[in-house]
C-alpha positions in Angstrom: 19.2 5.1 -8.9 17.5 3.8 -5.8 14.2 5.5 -5.2 12.2 6.4 -2.0 8.5 6.6 -1.2 6.2 5.8 1.7 3.6 3.2 2.5 0.8 5.7 2.4 -0.7 6.5 5.9 0.3 9.6 7.8 -0.4 11.0 11.3 -2.7 14.0 12.0 -6.0 15.2 10.6 -5.1 18.0 8.3 -5.3 16.8 4.7 -3.6 20.0 3.4 -0.7 19.8 5.8 -0.1 16.1 5.1 -0.2 16.5 1.3 2.2 19.5 1.3 4.6 17.8 3.7 4.8 14.6 1.7 5.1 16.7 -1.5 8.0 18.8 -0.2 9.8 15.8 1.3 9.7 13.7 -1.8 9.8 16.1 -4.8 13.0 17.8 -3.7 15.4 14.9 -3.5 17.3 14.9 -6.8 14.9 12.6 -8.6 14.9 9.9 -5.9 11.4 10.5 -4.6 8.0 9.1 -5.4 5.4 11.3 -3.7 2.0 9.9 -2.7 -1.4 10.9 -1.7 -1.3 10.4 2.1 -4.1 8.7 4.1 -5.1 10.1 7.5 -6.7 7.3 9.5 -6.8 9.6 12.6 -9.7 11.5 11.0 -11.9 8.5 12.0 -14.4 6.2 10.3 -14.2 6.5 6.5 -10.6 7.6 6.7 -9.4 4.1 7.6 -8.0 1.8 4.9 -11.3 -0.2 4.6 -13.7 2.7 4.6 -11.6 4.8 2.2 -11.3 2.0 -0.3 -14.9 0.9 0.0 -15.9 4.5 -1.0 -14.3 3.7 -4.4 -16.4 0.6 -5.1 -18.5 0.8 -8.2 -22.3 0.0 -7.7 -21.7 -1.4 -4.2 -22.6 0.5 -0.9 -21.4 0.0 2.6 -22.1 1.4 6.1 -20.4 1.1 9.4 -22.0 -1.3 11.9 -20.9 -2.1 15.5 -19.2 -5.2 14.1 -17.5 -3.3 11.3 -18.1 -2.3 7.6 -21.1 -4.0 6.0 -22.6 -4.0 2.5 -26.0 -2.2 2.4 -28.6 -1.5 -0.2 -27.7 2.2 -0.3 -24.8 4.3 0.9 -24.8 4.9 4.7 -23.6 8.1 6.4 -20.2 6.6 7.0 -19.7 5.9 3.3 -20.8 9.4 2.5 -18.3 10.7 5.0 -15.5 8.5 3.4 -16.4 10.0 0.0 -16.3 13.5 1.4 -12.8 12.9 2.9 -11.6 11.6 -0.5 -13.1 14.6 -2.3 -11.3 16.9 0.1 -8.1 15.1 -0.4 -8.3 15.2 -4.2 -9.1 19.0 -4.1 -6.0 19.5 -1.9 -3.9 17.3 -4.1 -4.9 19.3 -7.2 -3.9 22.6 -5.5 -0.7 21.3 -4.1 0.4 19.6 -7.4 -0.7 22.4 -9.7 1.7 22.3 -12.7 3.5 19.2 -11.4 4.9 16.6 -13.8 6.3 13.4 -12.4 5.5 10.3 -10.4 2.6 10.2 -8.0 1.3 7.2 -6.0 -2.1 6.4 -4.7 -3.1 3.6 -2.4 -6.1 1.3 -2.3 -7.0 -1.8 -0.2 -6.7 -4.9 -2.3 -9.7 -7.2 -2.9 -8.8 -9.8 -0.3 -8.3 -7.3 2.5 -11.6 -5.7 1.6 -13.3 -9.1 1.5 -11.9 -10.1 4.8 -13.2 -6.8 6.4 -16.5 -6.1 4.8 -19.5 -8.2 5.9 -22.5 -9.3 3.9 -26.0 -8.3 5.0 -26.3 -11.4 7.1 -23.2 -10.6 9.1 -20.7 -13.1 7.6 -17.5 -11.9 5.9 -17.8 -11.4 2.2 -15.1 -14.1 1.7 -17.7 -16.7 2.6 -19.6 -16.3 -0.6 -18.1 -17.0 -4.0 -20.5 -14.7 -5.8 -19.8 -11.9 -3.4 -16.1 -12.4 -3.9 -16.4 -12.1 -7.7 -18.7 -9.0 -7.4 -16.2 -7.3 -5.0 -13.2 -7.9 -7.3 -15.1 -6.5 -10.3 -16.4 -3.5 -8.4 -13.0 -2.7 -7.0 -11.4 -2.9 -10.4 -13.9 -0.5 -11.9 -13.6 1.8 -8.9 -9.8 1.9 -9.1 -10.1 2.7 -12.8 -12.4 5.6 -12.1 -10.2 6.8 -9.2 -7.1 6.9 -11.5 -9.0 8.9 -14.1 -10.0 11.4 -11.4 -6.4 11.8 -10.2 -5.1 12.1 -13.8 -7.7 14.8 -14.6 -6.7 16.8 -11.5 -2.9 16.4 -11.9 -2.5 15.9 -15.7 1.3 15.7 -15.5 1.3 12.9 -13.0 2.7 9.5 -13.9 0.5 7.4 -11.6 1.6 4.4 -9.6 -1.2 2.4 -7.8 -0.4 0.5 -4.6 -2.7 -2.3 -3.6 -2.6 -2.9 0.1 -3.1 -6.6 1.2 -2.3 -6.9 4.9 -5.0 -9.7 5.3 -3.9 -11.9 2.3 -2.0 -14.4 4.5 -5.0 -14.9 6.8 -7.3 -15.4 3.8 -4.9 -18.0 2.3 -4.5 -19.8 5.6 -8.2 -19.8 6.7 -7.3 -17.9 9.9 -10.2 -15.4 10.0 -12.9 -16.0 12.6 -16.5 -16.5 11.5 -19.2 -14.1 12.7 -20.0 -16.4 15.7 -16.3 -16.5 16.7 -16.4 -20.2 17.1 -15.1 -21.2 13.7 -12.8 -20.0 10.9 -13.7 -18.8 7.4 -12.6 -21.4 4.9 -9.3 -20.6 3.1 -9.6 -19.1 -0.4 -7.8 -21.1 -3.1 -4.4 -19.6 -4.1 -5.4 -19.5 -7.8 -8.5 -17.5 -7.0 -6.5 -15.1 -4.7 -3.9 -14.5 -7.4 -6.6 -14.0 -10.1 -8.5 -11.5 -8.0 -5.4 -9.4 -7.5 -4.5 -9.7 -11.1 -8.0 -8.5 -12.2 -7.6 -5.3 -10.1 -4.1 -4.8 -11.2 -5.3 -4.8 -14.8 -7.4 -1.7 -14.1 -4.2 0.3 -14.5 -1.8 0.1 -17.4 1.0 1.7 -15.5 3.0 0.6 -12.4 1.1 -1.3 -9.7 2.8 -2.1 -6.4 1.4 -4.9 -4.2 2.1 -4.2 -0.5 1.8 -6.7 2.3 3.5 -6.1 5.6 2.9 -9.6 6.9 6.2 -11.3 7.6 4.9 -14.5 5.9 3.5 -12.8 2.8 3.9 -15.4 0.0 6.4 -13.7 -2.3 6.2 -16.2 -5.1 2.4 -16.0 -5.3 2.2 -12.3 -5.1 4.9 -11.8 -7.7 2.9 -14.0 -10.1 -0.1 -11.6 -10.1 1.4 -9.4 -12.8 2.2 -6.4 -10.5 5.4 -4.5 -11.3 6.7 -4.4 -7.8 6.3 -5.9 -4.3 6.4 -3.8 -1.2 7.5 -5.9 1.8 8.6 -5.4 5.4 12.2 -6.6 5.3 13.2 -5.7 8.9 13.2 -9.4 10.0 13.5 -11.4 6.8 14.8 -15.0 6.9 17.3 -16.4 4.4 14.4 -18.3 2.8 12.4 -15.1 2.3 15.4 -13.4 0.7 15.7 -16.3 -1.7 12.1 -15.8 -2.7 12.7 -12.1 -3.1 15.8 -12.8 -5.3 13.7 -15.0 -7.6 11.1 -12.3 -8.0 13.7 -9.6 -8.7 15.5 -11.8 -11.2 12.1 -12.4 -13.0 11.6 -8.7 -13.3 9.5 -7.7 -10.3 10.9 -4.6 -8.6 11.4 -4.5 -4.8 10.0 -1.8 -2.5 12.0 -2.4 0.7 10.4 -1.5 4.0 13.5 -1.2 6.0 13.0 2.0 8.1 11.1 1.2 11.4 8.3 3.6 12.3 9.6 4.4 15.7 10.9 7.7 17.0 14.3 8.4 15.5 16.9 9.0 18.2 20.0 8.9 15.9 19.5 9.5 12.2 23.0 8.3 11.4 22.4 5.0 13.2 19.0 4.5 11.6 20.4 5.1 8.1 23.3 2.8 8.7 21.1 0.0 10.0 18.5 0.2 7.2 21.1 0.4 4.5 22.8 -2.7 5.9 19.5 -4.6 5.8 19.3 -4.2 2.1 23.0 -4.7 1.3 23.3 -7.7 3.5 20.2 -9.3 2.0 21.4 -8.7 -1.6 24.8 -10.1 -0.7 23.3 -13.2 0.9 21.4 -14.2 -2.2 23.9 -13.0 -4.7 22.0 -10.2 -6.2 24.3 -7.6 -7.9 24.5 -4.1 -6.5 23.4 -2.9 -9.9 19.9 -4.2 -9.0 19.7 -1.6 -6.3 18.6 0.8 -9.1 15.3 -1.0 -9.2 14.7 -0.8 -5.4 12.5 1.8 -3.7 13.1 2.4 0.0 10.1 3.0 2.3 9.4 3.1 6.0 7.5 0.1 7.4 3.8 0.3 8.3 2.8 2.4 11.3 3.6 6.1 10.7 0.2 7.2 12.0 1.3 6.1 15.5 3.9 8.9 15.5 3.6 12.7 15.6 3.7 14.5 12.3 7.2 15.6 13.2 8.2 12.0 14.0 6.8 10.9 10.7 8.9 13.5 8.9 12.1 12.2 10.7 11.3 8.6 9.6 10.7 9.7 6.0 14.0 11.6 6.0 15.8 8.5 7.1 14.3 6.6 4.2 15.5 9.4 1.8 19.0 9.1 3.2 19.0 5.3 2.8 18.0 5.7 -0.8 20.8 8.1 -1.4 23.3 5.7 0.3 22.1 2.8 -1.8 22.4 4.9 -5.0 26.1 5.4 -4.2 26.5 1.6 -3.9 24.9 0.7 -7.2 28.2 0.8 -9.2 30.5 -0.4 -6.5 
């Protein structure tokens, strides 16, 4: 059957409310749902994707400077705040999922998005230094390993999926990121090194790992070659060439997480379900993928749920659930 999940972020500032809402939405849908630990960027510094993931790094410390997150000799107050947010979330997760047995997803920024966003002591991005890149990859892999162990200890019945978020990977590969001065661009990182870095972090978990990149030009072939079990992509405006690359990945065994539900206010659920369902079916038909392959698809909203109200986010997630149900019916047509 086609499954359904979410990208990870959620509006509001109440960890308990968000965790319970996501749990209730995605555990009561006849086996379709894959619930996740929501992230709440509206809580401020340390709850954003970079600060939250930096808090997991092993033996590396950061603090928030006016220019952004920066490596430091010891944890700053913003890193301590990020760790406090995460501890609170894990406590709430343990309570909400007491006795639960089933799938559960956690999200972490990938090494290249962290490297693009965290500065060295001298103010340049971590990407500019080969040694710093290697240290960051190793530290993140160990941090992810420890994080998984913590979640597994708190929810023993969980079958954990890890999502690596890489919104910056295209800019890293293209050399599009500005230098500290703003007058130049950081040199592009070689594709082989990018793939290897993701693979090293992927190997921190022996279960399912989803690689998510919402960039419309995310290199499907390269990302699929990193050993992840699935790619999570925004498919709302996919070209025929992009669908061809997706078909090759699917045929080679990489599952597809289809971001086809826009994160805008839902005015007509029926229309939203029909449009999102057609995006997937038309794409499959265009490249000759059989409808039986829909069983390996997971439907998600696109990025941007925190821009909505909690009520609006629930409406969008319900549309995604309905799309997954529609596609499940089509699997044997």
